[in-house]
Every structure is written in C-alpha cells, then in structure tokens.
BABA-707765 format. One line per 4 residues: number of its first residue (from 1); their letters; for each residue x, y, z negated of C-alpha. Coordinates in steps of 0.02 Angstrom, whole numbers. Layout:
N
NUM) a) X:Y:Z | ...
END
This chain:
655
1) mmap) 4379:5905:-6452 | 4449:5918:-6281 | 4540:6081:-6240 | 4408:6206:-6168
5) gfvl) 4394:6221:-5985 | 4498:6071:-5947 | 4479:6006:-5773 | 4298:6054:-5755
9) afll) 4345:6180:-5622 | 4506:6087:-5578 | 4438:5911:-5542 | 4251:5899:-5571
13) taaa) 4180:6007:-5428 | 4089:5884:-5314 | 4073:5900:-5129 | 3914:5984:-5071
17) stat) 3784:5867:-4998 | 3668:5914:-4859 | 3572:5805:-4739 | 3649:5890:-4584
21) aapp) 3831:5911:-4655 | 3969:5845:-4538 | 4056:5686:-4603 | 4203:5716:-4717
25) pvea) 4372:5745:-4626 | 4501:5605:-4619 | 4599:5690:-4753 | 4457:5662:-4880
29) ffrp) 4482:5469:-4862 | 4666:5452:-4839 | 4758:5583:-4938 | 4803:5536:-5116
33) peia) 4662:5548:-5245 | 4660:5696:-5364 | 4666:5569:-5504 | 4768:5409:-5469
37) dakl) 4759:5335:-5641 | 4711:5380:-5822 | 4767:5296:-5982 | 4743:5323:-6167
41) spgg) 4894:5308:-6280 | 4891:5158:-6402 | 4845:5263:-6550 | 4715:5362:-6451
45) rwla) 4799:5534:-6473 | 4843:5563:-6295 | 4754:5543:-6128 | 4880:5542:-5981
49) lats) 4826:5567:-5797 | 4924:5537:-5645 | 4864:5682:-5532 | 4906:5780:-5381
53) ggea) 4803:5923:-5443 | 4799:5997:-5271 | 4991:5995:-5254 | 5098:5900:-5138
57) rtai) 5174:5782:-5275 | 5085:5666:-5398 | 5131:5713:-5574 | 5080:5660:-5753
61) vaid) 4973:5775:-5860 | 4933:5736:-6046 | 4788:5798:-6150 | 4801:5800:-6338
65) lrgg) 4636:5734:-6396 | 4651:5811:-6562 | 4608:5972:-6478 | 4676:6145:-6494
69) eqpr) 4799:6138:-6346 | 4781:6158:-6163 | 4834:6005:-6054 | 5021:5996:-6029
73) qvvr) 5119:5944:-5880 | 5223:5800:-5939 | 5325:5778:-5778 | 5321:5844:-5603
77) lpda) 5468:5805:-5496 | 5508:5922:-5346 | 5562:5777:-5235 | 5466:5624:-5290
81) dvsd) 5290:5564:-5341 | 5236:5463:-5493 | 5176:5295:-5425 | 5116:5219:-5590
85) fdwv) 5146:5237:-5776 | 5111:5152:-5945 | 5119:5201:-6131 | 5262:5123:-6229
89) nddr) 5194:5193:-6392 | 5093:5341:-6447 | 5237:5459:-6406 | 5320:5400:-6251
93) lvfr) 5280:5342:-6074 | 5370:5252:-5938 | 5337:5282:-5752 | 5396:5235:-5583
97) iyds) 5415:5344:-5426 | 5402:5342:-5241 | 5431:5472:-5108 | 5272:5512:-5016
101) eags) 5372:5612:-4883 | 5473:5461:-4833 | 5410:5316:-4736 | 5364:5147:-4812
105) gdqr) 5524:5075:-4732 | 5624:5175:-4863 | 5529:5113:-5018 | 5596:4935:-5050
109) faag) 5677:4917:-5225 | 5675:5109:-5249 | 5538:5137:-5382 | 5665:5161:-5528
113) lfsv) 5601:5174:-5704 | 5590:5333:-5810 | 5547:5376:-5986 | 5472:5538:-6054
117) rang) 5391:5599:-6215 | 5213:5643:-6209 | 5249:5825:-6239 | 5359:5824:-6080
121) edlr) 5529:5820:-6169 | 5677:5702:-6157 | 5658:5636:-5979 | 5772:5487:-5954
125) vlvs) 5820:5385:-5804 | 5812:5203:-5863 | 5832:5118:-5693 | 5912:5208:-5548
129) prtr) 5792:5230:-5400 | 5924:5194:-5268 | 5868:5344:-5166 | 5926:5518:-5140
133) fvtr) 5774:5607:-5206 | 5808:5608:-5396 | 5956:5714:-5446 | 6092:5660:-5564
137) qriv) 6062:5806:-5681 | 5911:5709:-5752 | 6024:5562:-5809 | 6064:5568:-6001
141) aepl) 6141:5396:-6011 | 6197:5283:-5865 | 6037:5195:-5805 | 6021:5013:-5755
145) ranh) 6048:4974:-5571 | 5912:4989:-5441 | 5884:4797:-5442 | 5788:4805:-5606
149) vllh) 5594:4817:-5616 | 5473:4836:-5757 | 5396:4664:-5806 | 5306:4699:-5967
153) vprn) 5265:4828:-6102 | 5242:4748:-6272 | 5088:4808:-6371 | 5185:4824:-6535
157) ggde) 5212:5015:-6544 | 5401:5000:-6526 | 5522:5087:-6411 | 5554:4934:-6300
161) vvvg) 5496:4871:-6133 | 5545:4717:-6037 | 5630:4740:-5866 | 5685:4604:-5746
165) elqi) 5850:4603:-5651 | 5817:4542:-5476 | 5955:4425:-5423 | 5972:4467:-5242
169) rqgq) 6053:4350:-5116 | 6101:4363:-4934 | 5967:4447:-4831 | 5898:4549:-4981
173) qvad) 5794:4400:-5047 | 5754:4384:-5231 | 5825:4220:-5292 | 5793:4243:-5482
177) vvpk) 5718:4368:-5604 | 5816:4384:-5766 | 5719:4468:-5907 | 5795:4602:-6021
181) rlnv) 5735:4697:-6170 | 5763:4886:-6138 | 5757:5020:-6272 | 5681:5172:-6185
185) vtqr) 5761:5293:-6315 | 5939:5221:-6332 | 5939:5137:-6155 | 6018:4984:-6228
189) avsl) 5979:4823:-6132 | 5986:4651:-6204 | 5960:4490:-6101 | 5817:4379:-6145
193) arga) 5869:4241:-6027 | 5976:4137:-6142 | 5954:3954:-6100 | 5814:3999:-5971
197) peqv) 5790:3896:-5822 | 5855:3957:-5645 | 5755:4028:-5498 | 5617:4095:-5610
201) mgwl) 5499:4207:-5516 | 5360:4226:-5646 | 5364:4260:-5831 | 5233:4273:-5969
205) fdaa) 5276:4362:-6134 | 5202:4348:-6306 | 5137:4492:-6411 | 5312:4533:-6471
209) gepa) 5378:4545:-6295 | 5472:4382:-6305 | 5474:4269:-6148 | 5359:4123:-6182
213) lats) 5324:4044:-6010 | 5426:4035:-5853 | 5381:3978:-5677 | 5522:3923:-5562
217) vreg) 5493:3892:-5377 | 5614:3784:-5284 | 5595:3683:-5120 | 5409:3699:-5115
221) rsti) 5383:3644:-5293 | 5333:3749:-5448 | 5401:3703:-5620 | 5328:3776:-5776
225) yrrd) 5432:3789:-5936 | 5385:3847:-6111 | 5503:3915:-6245 | 5502:3805:-6398
229) ggew) 5607:3889:-6528 | 5772:3924:-6442 | 5750:3796:-6307 | 5660:3790:-6147
233) rqva) 5561:3634:-6107 | 5467:3580:-5949 | 5282:3581:-5960 | 5229:3531:-5783
237) efpa) 5289:3517:-5604 | 5183:3508:-5447 | 5184:3567:-5260 | 5179:3755:-5253
241) lgaa) 5026:3750:-5145 | 4944:3612:-5249 | 4961:3684:-5428 | 4866:3578:-5556
245) fvpr) 4844:3739:-5656 | 4905:3922:-5647 | 4957:4012:-5809 | 4861:4177:-5826
249) fldg) 4894:4257:-5998 | 4937:4232:-6181 | 4826:4311:-6315 | 4888:4393:-6471
253) egrl) 4898:4228:-6559 | 5005:4148:-6427 | 4868:4042:-6352 | 4891:4008:-6166
257) fvtv) 4748:4027:-6041 | 4760:3950:-5869 | 4653:3929:-5714 | 4616:3755:-5651
261) agre) 4497:3690:-5515 | 4331:3643:-5588 | 4207:3509:-5539 | 4140:3617:-5398
265) gyae) 4306:3665:-5332 | 4306:3845:-5401 | 4446:3896:-5518 | 4392:3904:-5700
269) lrrf) 4478:3988:-5848 | 4529:3861:-5983 | 4639:3851:-6138 | 4803:3753:-6120
273) dlea) 4871:3652:-6264 | 5061:3689:-6260 | 5100:3560:-6386 | 5006:3417:-6298
277) grvg) 5044:3487:-6125 | 4863:3470:-6078 | 4727:3580:-6001 | 4570:3598:-6109
281) aepv) 4419:3496:-6057 | 4292:3638:-6061 | 4300:3802:-5969 | 4311:3969:-6057
285) vrtp) 4240:4057:-5909 | 4159:3985:-5750 | 4110:4098:-5600 | 4007:3986:-5479
289) gfdf) 4036:4036:-5299 | 4198:4121:-5345 | 4367:4074:-5413 | 4398:4150:-5588
293) tgsa) 4489:4311:-5561 | 4523:4427:-5703 | 4629:4482:-5848 | 4634:4493:-6036
297) vvdp) 4590:4654:-6122 | 4703:4667:-6283 | 4710:4794:-6424 | 4858:4901:-6382
301) adgr) 4904:4910:-6569 | 4912:4721:-6610 | 4880:4620:-6455 | 4712:4556:-6517
305) llgl) 4605:4486:-6377 | 4459:4603:-6358 | 4380:4540:-6200 | 4403:4473:-6023
309) rivt) 4386:4566:-5861 | 4299:4455:-5737 | 4284:4482:-5549 | 4145:4396:-5451
313) daet) 4075:4508:-5312 | 4113:4653:-5428 | 4203:4671:-5591 | 4119:4647:-5762
317) thwl) 4190:4636:-5937 | 4143:4506:-6067 | 4180:4582:-6231 | 4224:4480:-6386
321) dprl) 4238:4636:-6491 | 4059:4691:-6552 | 4094:4878:-6552 | 4165:4878:-6373
325) kaaq) 4018:4769:-6318 | 3900:4902:-6388 | 3997:5037:-6304 | 3985:4942:-6141
329) arad) 3798:4939:-6157 | 3796:5126:-6187 | 3907:5155:-6033 | 3799:5044:-5924
333) arfp) 3639:5134:-5980 | 3720:5307:-5944 | 3789:5253:-5775 | 3672:5124:-5707
337) grvn) 3712:5018:-5550 | 3896:5047:-5567 | 4050:4962:-5627 | 4096:5043:-5795
341) rlsc) 4272:4992:-5845 | 4312:5026:-6034 | 4480:5039:-6115 | 4515:5101:-6290
345) grca) 4637:5189:-6404 | 4633:5159:-6593 | 4526:5010:-6547 | 4506:4950:-6726
349) aadl) 4488:5119:-6807 | 4326:5203:-6863 | 4356:5345:-6739 | 4371:5232:-6592
353) ivlv) 4397:5323:-6428 | 4344:5244:-6267 | 4399:5287:-6088 | 4267:5243:-5956
357) rsys) 4306:5234:-5772 | 4140:5226:-5682 | 4129:5188:-5497 | 4018:5107:-5363
361) drdp) 4020:5059:-5183 | 3976:5238:-5136 | 4074:5331:-5267 | 4262:5323:-5285
365) gqws) 4240:5351:-5471 | 4244:5470:-5618 | 4327:5470:-5788 | 4237:5501:-5954
369) lyrp) 4282:5488:-6139 | 4157:5412:-6259 | 4165:5429:-6449 | 4049:5292:-6517
373) aedr) 4050:5355:-6700 | 3978:5521:-6639 | 3888:5447:-6484 | 3975:5589:-6385
377) weav) 4020:5591:-6206 | 4152:5710:-6120 | 4174:5718:-5935 | 4358:5710:-5882
381) aqlr) 4385:5704:-5690 | 4329:5635:-5521 | 4449:5533:-5419 | 4401:5618:-5254
385) rdid) 4307:5781:-5256 | 4290:5792:-5067 | 4183:5634:-5065 | 3994:5648:-5088
389) patm) 3930:5481:-5140 | 3755:5522:-5067 | 3831:5519:-4891 | 3930:5358:-4916
393) gtld) 3880:5184:-4849 | 3815:5042:-4954 | 3916:4882:-4973 | 3834:4709:-4991
397) lhri) 3897:4532:-4994 | 3805:4400:-4889 | 3834:4211:-4878 | 3813:4139:-4705
401) aard) 3844:3968:-4629 | 3992:3950:-4510 | 3969:3844:-4354 | 4034:3690:-4443
405) glsl) 3930:3724:-4597 | 4062:3803:-4710 | 3987:3938:-4824 | 4059:4100:-4762
409) pvwv) 4059:4264:-4871 | 4034:4414:-4761 | 4036:4595:-4826 | 3933:4728:-4733
413) tlpm) 3946:4917:-4758 | 3795:5008:-4684 | 3812:5193:-4647 | 3697:5323:-4721
417) pkpe) 3563:5358:-4673 | 3536:5173:-4647 | 3516:5135:-4459 | 3335:5098:-4410
421) aaap) 3399:4984:-4270 | 3550:4887:-4221 | 3704:5000:-4235 | 3882:5006:-4162
425) avvl) 3994:4903:-4269 | 4175:4877:-4315 | 4233:4704:-4373 | 4373:4745:-4499
429) vhgg) 4480:4592:-4528 | 4581:4589:-4688 | 4770:4556:-4688 | 4862:4425:-4787
433) pwvr) 4782:4316:-4738 | 4787:4206:-4896 | 4708:4341:-5008 | 4533:4402:-5047
437) gvtw) 4485:4547:-4933 | 4351:4640:-5024 | 4287:4676:-5201 | 4134:4779:-5228
441) gwra) 4178:4965:-5245 | 4222:5115:-5142 | 4355:5083:-5010 | 4429:5218:-4897
445) eaqf) 4447:5124:-4737 | 4275:5048:-4727 | 4192:5209:-4790 | 4286:5310:-4663
449) lasr) 4221:5201:-4519 | 4045:5200:-4595 | 4045:5385:-4609 | 4060:5399:-4422
453) gwvv) 3899:5300:-4406 | 3972:5122:-4376 | 3919:4970:-4470 | 4074:4884:-4546
457) iepe) 4079:4693:-4545 | 4213:4608:-4654 | 4219:4416:-4654 | 4309:4324:-4787
461) frgs) 4361:4192:-4655 | 4423:4022:-4711 | 4600:4035:-4785 | 4545:4181:-4887
465) tgyg) 4570:4157:-5076 | 4446:4186:-5218 | 4305:4079:-5144 | 4361:3907:-5201
469) rrhf) 4494:3781:-5151 | 4395:3706:-5009 | 4378:3875:-4925 | 4565:3911:-4943
473) eagw) 4623:3744:-4877 | 4501:3749:-4734 | 4609:3888:-4657 | 4773:3790:-4660
477) kqwg) 4842:3777:-4480 | 4695:3870:-4419 | 4768:4033:-4352 | 4677:4075:-4195
481) ramq) 4560:3928:-4212 | 4430:3897:-4350 | 4488:4058:-4442 | 4450:4149:-4284
485) ddva) 4286:4063:-4262 | 4232:4126:-4428 | 4259:4304:-4374 | 4158:4273:-4221
489) dava) 4019:4185:-4322 | 4005:4340:-4435 | 3976:4449:-4282 | 3850:4332:-4210
493) waia) 3757:4331:-4376 | 3759:4521:-4384 | 3690:4532:-4205 | 3555:4402:-4243
497) rgia) 3505:4499:-4396 | 3484:4662:-4298 | 3624:4743:-4392 | 3753:4760:-4250
501) dpkr) 3720:4813:-4075 | 3781:4668:-3963 | 3849:4787:-3832 | 3944:4897:-3950
505) vcia) 4060:4798:-4062 | 4248:4826:-4085 | 4373:4723:-4190 | 4511:4798:-4296
509) ggsy) 4640:4749:-4428 | 4818:4764:-4491 | 4949:4625:-4516 | 4856:4464:-4502
513) ggya) 4702:4569:-4472 | 4787:4638:-4320 | 4829:4466:-4260 | 4644:4420:-4276
517) almg) 4596:4576:-4180 | 4707:4527:-4038 | 4645:4339:-4040 | 4466:4405:-4047
521) lird) 4493:4494:-3876 | 4572:4336:-3810 | 4452:4203:-3872 | 4289:4296:-3881
525) pqly) 4301:4435:-3750 | 4108:4441:-3733 | 4093:4498:-3915 | 4208:4650:-3916
529) rcgv) 4214:4811:-3820 | 4384:4853:-3891 | 4517:4813:-4015 | 4630:4904:-4141
533) awaa) 4780:4812:-4213 | 4915:4885:-4324 | 5074:4803:-4391 | 5003:4649:-4303
537) vtdp) 5082:4479:-4289 | 5090:4447:-4099 | 5188:4288:-4107 | 5168:4176:-4266
541) rllf) 5329:4086:-4220 | 5429:4245:-4257 | 5382:4230:-4440 | 5494:4076:-4457
545) rwsf) 5646:4163:-4391 | 5776:4223:-4516 | 5836:4402:-4506 | 5933:4511:-4630
549) gadl) 5815:4613:-4737 | 5662:4513:-4694 | 5537:4509:-4843 | 5479:4335:-4811
553) sdea) 5590:4218:-4919 | 5674:4061:-4859 | 5564:3968:-4981 | 5407:4035:-4887
557) rqfg) 5477:3998:-4713 | 5532:3828:-4757 | 5397:3759:-4873 | 5250:3874:-4868
561) lpvl) 5218:3931:-4688 | 5236:3753:-4612 | 5089:3702:-4720 | 4987:3862:-4699
565) igdp) 5018:3901:-4513 | 5099:3747:-4435 | 5275:3668:-4428 | 5385:3766:-4306
569) vada) 5450:3610:-4228 | 5312:3481:-4246 | 5176:3604:-4208 | 5270:3709:-4083
573) arla) 5142:3685:-3942 | 4998:3725:-4054 | 5084:3883:-4113 | 5117:3938:-3936
577) evap) 4935:3917:-3897 | 4886:4044:-4029 | 5018:4171:-3994 | 4937:4331:-3922
581) veqa) 5099:4378:-3832 | 5083:4219:-3732 | 4903:4255:-3681 | 4912:4446:-3655
585) vriq) 4842:4424:-3478 | 4678:4376:-3561 | 4661:4539:-3654 | 4547:4643:-3541
589) apll) 4468:4762:-3672 | 4538:4931:-3714 | 4671:4911:-3856 | 4755:5026:-3976
593) lafg) 4916:4959:-4052 | 5022:5041:-4193 | 5184:4974:-4273 | 5313:5028:-4401
597) grda) 5484:5051:-4336 | 5560:4978:-4501 | 5436:4843:-4538 | 5524:4700:-4627
601) rvpi) 5370:4585:-4623 | 5317:4606:-4443 | 5471:4680:-4354 | 5443:4798:-4212
605) ehgt) 5484:4659:-4086 | 5307:4600:-4112 | 5246:4763:-4037 | 5370:4784:-3894
609) rlre) 5352:4609:-3829 | 5162:4620:-3827 | 5166:4796:-3743 | 5283:4726:-3608
613) alra) 5166:4577:-3578 | 5016:4690:-3565 | 5108:4802:-3444 | 5155:4659:-3336
617) agre) 4969:4609:-3336 | 4919:4784:-3286 | 4838:4821:-3454 | 4936:4966:-3527
621) peyv) 4876:4987:-3712 | 4873:5150:-3815 | 5029:5125:-3915 | 5113:5218:-4059
625) vype) 5263:5182:-4166 | 5296:5269:-4331 | 5488:5254:-4339 | 5513:5274:-4524
629) eghg) 5369:5164:-4578 | 5370:4983:-4631 | 5221:4867:-4655 | 5095:5008:-4673
633) wqrl) 5091:5199:-4668 | 5165:5290:-4819 | 5181:5464:-4753 | 5022:5565:-4760
637) enrl) 5050:5641:-4589 | 5067:5466:-4514 | 4910:5401:-4601 | 4813:5549:-4537
641) dfyr) 4882:5536:-4364 | 4839:5349:-4355 | 4659:5363:-4420 | 4629:5514:-4305
645) rver) 4685:5403:-4161 | 4570:5263:-4228 | 4421:5383:-4235 | 4448:5450:-4058
649) flaa) 4476:5278:-3988 | 4323:5195:-4068 | 4214:5344:-4033 | 4254:5331:-3847
653) qlq) 4216:5145:-3844 | 4064:5140:-3957 | 3964:5281:-3886
END
C-alpha cells in the first residue's frame, strides 16, 4: 500500500472553482508542472516522479510501492533541473538535466547523463553536461564527453544503456551518430559501430539493445541498412523527402514495423520482411484522415509487444494483451471522456500494477495507480494544481474546405463559459512548419488565451504533417502563398460560423508561426487587428545562409529547403516576394515582436532588420529581446514577462 499521506496534501489539492473567479495568473500556465513525468520501474516496485514540489528545481522522488516507507528524494541538484529520466532496471535510473535559470541559448549539447539508485545512493556522472552547474565532486569515474546522448534503454533488466557519440564537424553540425553500450555501474563504454555505415542519423535497436537498423542521410537521399549477423547490408535507398517507407520500431521478436503511404495517401503501419526486403501488403493499422502516428508498448521485462499507441485527433491504445485491454476498459469507465494512458510494471505477473495518466482538453492531467487483481485505485498526483478544469476551454477539430478545395483541419478552442455570440479571436499559427500543430489535450498557450475570453483558432495549413502526403506536399514552395491562404480561410470560416468577431481578430505565432503572423498582416490586413510574432523568420532567404553554430544542417540547406521553400537561386524572386522584411511598409496593424539574442535557428538579424524597416516606414513595433535565450524562452522570468506582454497587447487590441 502507498505510504500514508503521500502527496494528497502535496500535489492533489485542486484549484477552487467559482463562477466569478478571476482567470488563473500567467504563472499557472507557464511555470513547470508540479509533476513533469511519472514512471514505474520494470519490476513494479518503484514509482518515480519528476517533480518540482513547490521548489525552484525539478527533482526525482521515488515511492516504494511495497509500502511501509515514506517517499524518498532520489536526487535534487542545487544548480540544475531534471529534464527527463528512465528506469534501467528495478534498482537504478538514468536522467538528464538542464538549467532552468539559464536561457535556452545555453542548453545545446548540455543535457549530460546521470545514474542513481532508486534509494538515492551512488549518483554517477555518465556523460559530462558541458556546463558549469554540476560540480566535479559528483564524479566517481571520468564521464564520457558532452557530445554523447542517450539513444536507447534496453528492456532486459541489465545495467546497460546505449548512448550515441555525436560526431561534430565545423559549425557544430552533427555528421554521424556512433552508438556505444554504456554500463551505468562500471561506466565502461563499448562501441557498437563496428562495420556500420557512415553518416548514420537514426538507429533502431533490438530487445537486447543491439543495433538492428541504421538510416544514413547523404546528399538528399536516405539509405536504410540492416545488420545481418556481423555485416551491415543495404535494404533500401530513396530521396529523403520521398521515402517509400519509414522504419518505426522492432518488437521483442525482432519484427520490423514501418509506415508506408496507403491507397488513400495516409501513412499506414505495416510489417516489413527484412529477408525479402519487402513491405507487407496489408496494413496492421490504418487511421483514415490521419497518417499513422504512434509507438509500441512493450513489456519492460522481456520486450514483448503489449499494444500500440495510436494518435488520430487524440491518443488511444490498442492492446494486444487481454489483461491490459481489460484494465483500459476499467480506466475509461472511471475517467470517461478523457485520454487514459496506461503503462505497467510486472506486466506478466499476477499482481500487475498499472500506472494511469488521465487527461483531457480541459484538464492537464492526473496520475493514478490501479491494481487489477484487487480492483483497487490509488490517487497519486495532479500535474497542475492551479488549473481548474471547469474553467478551461473546450478543444475540437473541424474539417473545412480551403479555397482550392483542399480539406483543411482546423482546431478551435472555445473559452468557458462558451460565448453566446461571435467572440474576439486569436489565430495561433504553429511553428515548424513541417510538423503537426495540435493533438487533443490540454495545452498551455491556447488555454491561456482562451482563459482571457478569446477564441483560439489553430489551422493545420498545407505543409503540416500528419494529415496525409497530399496535404504535406501541397505546402511545398508555398510560404506566404497557399499556406497563408489556408490561415485566412480558417479565419473566414470561423467568422462565417459566428465563432469569431470579424472586427476583433489578431494573429500570433512563433518561428514559422511568427512568419505567418507577419505575412497575415501583409497579405490580409482586413482580417487582423494586430499581430504577435516571436522568434519569427522575417526573411526566408537567410535560412540558406551558413553561419557558425547554426542548427540547420548543410544537408537541410542544400537538399531539403530548396524543395520545401524554394531554390535560393532559381526561386530568388519568389522568395523575395514572400519576405516580410521586404514588405514592412505594408504592415499597418499594431505589432508585438520578440526575439532570442542567441537564437541559432532564427538569428537576431531577423528581428533587427525588420525593426529597422518598420521604423523607416513609420511603424515602430513593440519590441523585446531576451539576450540569453535561443529559439524559445527557457527562463521562467522570460516566459512570464513575454506572456504578460502578450496579454496586455492583445487585451488592448481586442477590447
């Protein structure tokens, strides 16, 4: 039984809900959650939590589920935070760190890797963090250099993990990832790369932790190799942006699962016959309307495939294991209308223990333990106590027709209480742009805006991934053109549906989303009262320029971006047409700009040049630079400052 009194006062006190209560403060949305993660040990004895617990630093706390002991603090560092962790076996964890008091510009290749026993003893530095904030007194044996990262944790109960040595070339670019087996007790490292191909950027490992598949990317082409005994043999080669299939995972029996475009253009999960070098004819999983996105759920003791996590609009789990299928049904009955994610310790044992994370679009989530043999539930913790789900907005996915007929997914968050008439709205454009923007669940940025009474509209414009190959390719070379039309079409739809007040709409976003916010003000000034753009690309042509420390690789600049954005020579005129810095005179609406002084993706030049152009046009923007930040705001004080600025700015424009 869980230690008496655990966390019920510490982490389970919900925020009070009243009809007239003021919206939660900015801190409630953007400070670290009380519980960042929770994981059962492979044997089910321990539950580890990454928690701030009201303190300044995120630490690891472990609970002995055999009972009789209070939760113990496994590790809390005075000058660093735990970023993520995993169980190596039932006695030892590995974890990485970051410094929440340093800007994101200081975080590259600095996560390190550490090992500690579940009882908090024998803390070891396995990979040096290459920063100042971990003292040498914690080093027992000389760690690996900072250019090593955790790649894989074998599910065999041993003392070993797999790390990758990043081969860095001029300009701090990763040219190759060399796998090594690392013993977390002895700290002995052994290379696993004998005979392996060069320039490998992706690895898949079998249940024993041996490299089984390697993906090399060179000159715009991907080559996939498999290990056959002691030799590596080529399986397939194709254009990197036109892969015939994508390796996803190996199950405990060594069977390879891949995704491949199905008959309707959406990626399906299929088996791949390694001996024949052929994709299976029939899908294992199809998700019409969505590309297959998901992962394998394996038994931490033996690697047995227990089920598949599948993401469509929201996440579900298809269980192959009958007991976990039954446990899922119990969880779904106990927490209806929510995503209930199950993981297990002692998965094959009679006294199976299941950890359940339950969340919704309105609730950041809560953790519970379920013991099927006793049909007993135990509450563990909430992720964010200051968030009252009853006051949060509702999130729904709509499918609309873009002006050229393309099916356009649009997510809408409605504030609570739901508006009786058209409401002021914020169009929030995701970054990337070649990613999926939204999955159903609670999301801080959208809920923060909705809590202020604003409808939030989030279009999955063409070029976004996850919605089929056609949707992705329709965005190629369409920055500032059809991609921008999709954003405008989503606004027009929301206005026509009576969701958004046509006189009170602002557009906002970061990175590519910031670019789209600027282009929205340029191309569709009649739609938007104002714009907010942070870490924004203001001149796409700068993305092709080499600079020391840039985090876009030569491979991406030479072979990826010319296809996705446009060739810097052949398409020079088209790129100039869609560069906000060239059209600053057309930006007439109020604008808030924010940049990181150490941004390696979108250097500060993007901000300074646009600001100068706006000044020359007589349109001085509100402008802020966070000198120590990179491509996003790491320091809490900077996040809070930024979103307070956003709140004041939007409130003034949307009143």
